[in-house]
C-alpha positions as CSV (number, residue, x, y, z in Angstrom):
1,X,0.0,0.0,0.0
2,X,1.5,3.3,-1.0
3,X,1.6,6.5,1.1
4,X,-1.5,8.1,-0.5
5,X,-3.7,5.0,-0.1
6,X,-2.4,4.7,3.5
7,X,-3.3,8.2,4.4
8,X,-6.8,7.9,2.9
9,X,-7.3,4.6,4.8
10,X,-6.4,6.2,8.1
11,X,-8.5,9.3,7.5
12,X,-11.6,7.2,6.5
13,X,-11.3,4.6,9.3
14,X,-9.6,6.2,12.3
15,X,-13.0,6.7,14.1
16,X,-13.5,2.9,14.0
17,X,-10.2,2.2,15.7
18,X,-10.1,2.0,19.4
19,X,-7.2,4.5,19.8
20,X,-6.9,8.2,20.0
21,X,-6.6,10.2,16.7
22,X,-3.1,11.3,17.7
23,X,-1.8,7.7,17.5
24,X,-2.7,7.0,13.8
25,X,-1.4,10.5,13.0
26,X,1.9,9.8,14.7
27,X,2.0,6.4,12.9
28,X,1.5,8.2,9.5
29,X,4.3,10.6,10.3
30,X,6.6,7.8,11.3
31,X,5.9,5.8,8.2
32,X,6.4,8.8,5.9
33,X,9.7,9.5,7.6
34,X,11.1,6.0,7.0
35,X,9.6,5.5,3.6
36,X,9.6,9.0,2.0
37,X,13.3,9.1,1.3
38,X,13.3,5.7,-0.4
39,X,10.4,6.7,-2.7
40,X,12.1,9.9,-3.7
41,X,15.5,8.3,-4.2
42,X,15.0,5.2,-6.4
43,X,17.7,4.3,-8.7
44,X,17.5,6.0,-12.1
45,X,18.6,4.1,-15.1
46,X,21.2,6.0,-17.1
47,X,22.6,3.8,-19.8
48,X,23.6,0.3,-20.8
49,X,26.9,-0.5,-22.5
50,X,28.7,-3.8,-23.1
51,X,26.0,-5.6,-21.1
52,X,26.6,-3.3,-18.1
53,X,23.6,-1.3,-16.8
54,X,24.4,1.9,-15.0
55,X,22.1,3.7,-12.5
56,X,22.4,6.8,-10.2
57,X,20.5,8.3,-7.4
58,X,20.8,11.2,-4.9
59,X,22.6,10.3,-1.7
60,X,20.3,11.6,1.0
61,X,20.3,15.3,1.1
62,X,23.7,15.5,-0.6
63,X,24.0,17.1,-4.1
64,X,26.3,14.4,-5.2
65,X,25.0,11.1,-6.5
66,X,25.7,7.5,-5.8
67,X,26.1,4.9,-8.6
68,X,25.2,1.4,-9.3
69,X,26.5,-1.0,-12.1
70,X,24.9,-4.4,-12.8
71,X,26.2,-7.1,-15.1
72,X,25.9,-10.8,-15.7
73,X,29.2,-12.5,-16.5
74,X,29.9,-16.0,-17.7
75,X,32.5,-17.2,-15.3
76,X,33.1,-19.5,-12.3
77,X,32.3,-18.3,-8.8
78,X,35.8,-19.1,-7.6
79,X,37.4,-17.0,-10.4
80,X,35.2,-14.0,-9.6
81,X,35.9,-14.3,-5.9
82,X,39.6,-14.5,-6.5
83,X,39.6,-11.3,-8.5
84,X,37.3,-9.0,-6.6
85,X,38.2,-10.3,-3.1
86,X,41.9,-10.1,-3.6
87,X,43.4,-6.7,-2.5
88,X,46.8,-7.7,-3.8
89,X,45.4,-8.0,-7.3
90,X,44.3,-4.4,-8.0
91,X,45.7,-3.5,-11.4
92,X,42.1,-3.3,-12.8
93,X,40.7,-1.0,-10.1
94,X,41.5,2.5,-11.4
95,X,44.2,3.8,-13.7
96,X,44.5,6.9,-11.5
97,X,45.4,4.7,-8.4
98,X,49.0,5.5,-7.8
99,X,49.6,3.8,-4.4
100,X,48.0,1.1,-2.4
101,X,49.2,-0.2,1.0
102,X,47.5,-3.2,2.5
103,X,47.2,-2.7,6.3
104,X,45.2,-5.8,7.3
105,X,44.3,-8.9,5.4
106,X,42.1,-11.7,6.7
107,X,41.2,-13.7,3.6
108,X,37.5,-13.6,2.7
109,X,36.7,-11.8,5.9
110,X,38.3,-8.4,6.6
111,X,40.6,-6.0,4.8
112,X,42.1,-2.6,5.5
113,X,44.1,-0.6,3.0
114,X,45.3,2.9,2.1
115,X,44.8,4.3,-1.4
116,X,46.3,7.4,-3.1
117,X,44.7,8.7,-6.3
118,X,46.5,11.0,-8.8
119,X,44.0,13.6,-10.2
120,X,44.6,16.1,-13.0
121,X,46.0,19.6,-12.3
122,X,44.9,22.0,-10.8
123,X,43.2,19.6,-8.4
124,X,45.0,18.1,-5.5
125,X,45.7,14.3,-5.2
126,X,43.2,12.4,-3.0
127,X,43.8,9.6,-0.5
128,X,41.5,7.3,1.4
129,X,41.8,4.7,4.1
130,X,39.3,1.8,3.8
131,X,37.8,-0.8,6.0
132,X,36.2,-3.6,4.0
133,X,34.2,-6.5,5.5
134,X,33.2,-9.6,3.6
135,X,30.1,-11.7,4.3
136,X,29.2,-15.0,2.5
137,X,26.0,-16.9,2.5
138,X,27.2,-20.6,2.8
139,X,23.9,-21.9,1.4
140,X,23.8,-19.8,-1.8
141,X,27.4,-18.6,-2.2
142,X,26.3,-15.0,-2.4
143,X,29.0,-12.7,-1.2
144,X,29.0,-9.0,-0.2
145,X,32.1,-6.9,0.2
146,X,31.2,-3.6,2.0
147,X,33.8,-0.9,2.4
148,X,33.7,2.4,4.4
149,X,36.3,5.0,5.4
150,X,38.7,4.1,8.2
151,X,39.4,7.4,10.1
152,X,42.5,8.3,12.1
153,X,44.6,5.3,11.2
154,X,46.9,7.2,8.8
155,X,47.6,10.9,9.4
156,X,46.4,13.3,6.8
157,X,49.1,14.9,4.6
158,X,49.2,18.5,3.4
159,X,49.7,17.7,-0.2
160,X,46.6,15.4,-0.4
161,X,42.9,15.8,0.2
162,X,41.5,13.0,2.5
163,X,38.3,11.4,1.3
164,X,36.0,11.1,4.3
165,X,32.6,10.4,2.9
166,X,32.6,7.1,1.0
167,X,31.0,3.7,0.8
168,X,31.2,0.9,-1.7
169,X,29.4,-2.5,-1.9
170,X,30.1,-5.4,-4.2
171,X,27.4,-8.1,-4.4
172,X,28.3,-11.3,-6.1
173,X,25.4,-13.6,-6.8
174,X,25.5,-17.1,-8.4
175,X,22.6,-17.2,-10.9
176,X,23.1,-20.4,-12.9
177,X,25.9,-22.7,-13.9
178,X,28.8,-20.4,-14.9
179,X,26.6,-17.2,-14.7
180,X,27.4,-14.7,-12.0
181,X,25.5,-11.5,-11.4
182,X,27.8,-8.6,-10.2
183,X,26.4,-5.5,-8.6
184,X,28.7,-2.6,-7.7
185,X,27.2,0.3,-5.7
186,X,29.0,3.2,-4.2
187,X,29.3,6.8,-3.3
188,X,32.3,9.1,-2.9
189,X,32.6,12.7,-2.0
190,X,36.0,13.8,-3.4
191,X,36.2,16.8,-1.1
192,X,38.0,20.0,-1.9
193,X,36.5,22.3,-4.5
194,X,35.1,19.8,-7.0
195,X,31.7,21.1,-8.2
196,X,28.8,18.8,-7.7
197,X,27.6,19.2,-11.3
198,X,31.1,18.1,-12.6
199,X,31.2,15.1,-10.3
200,X,27.7,14.0,-11.3
201,X,28.7,14.3,-15.0
202,X,31.5,11.7,-14.7
203,X,30.2,9.5,-11.9
204,X,28.9,6.9,-14.3
205,X,32.3,6.4,-16.0
206,X,34.1,4.8,-13.0
207,X,31.7,1.9,-12.4
208,X,31.5,1.2,-16.1
209,X,35.3,1.0,-16.3
210,X,35.6,-1.1,-13.2
211,X,33.0,-3.6,-14.3
212,X,34.6,-3.8,-17.8
213,X,37.9,-4.6,-16.0
214,X,36.2,-7.5,-14.1
215,X,34.5,-8.9,-17.2
216,X,37.7,-8.8,-19.3
217,X,39.5,-10.8,-16.6
218,X,37.0,-13.4,-15.6
219,X,34.8,-14.0,-18.6
220,X,35.0,-17.6,-19.8
């Protein structure tokens, strides 16, 4: 039942309910507060290229957008796991990644790493410290790798802008024999003086390139 139908139902039937009027009104306000943002911020399809579907949406009240890429690849589950879940094998991540330092590695469970990105002049290079947790459903083989910023572990440097608002989630789903669905979602606030309109113009390029990199390396 959507919000409009729900409101009409309460207005029409509240006198039959054995509760004060204030209770259904509060219930309505509560439900709008928890559902309104999701209705307003559904993923918007942007394009499809090379079998990769790209979506964006607003990230809460932020002007910047988050992204999602979805693709089905013909590969084995083990091959996909070994690529995406291996922080030592990162040559396909991003061509602008100039430095990576692995700080913690618990295979298939928990990773921490420090990244440095070169960005074109006149912008300043960015760095990011990441904490990534891995969960696997033993019944289905579905795996989720969720990464967020790791503050205060490595001191900030004056020649780099520290990325502080960030999240990324890989979802790896076995669909059929040798068919794996990959979903990459994420958000990053680059900080500094990067205009939101410029960021939103290029935000679809990164997940497309990353997903292409995965497909090129694991496709059977």
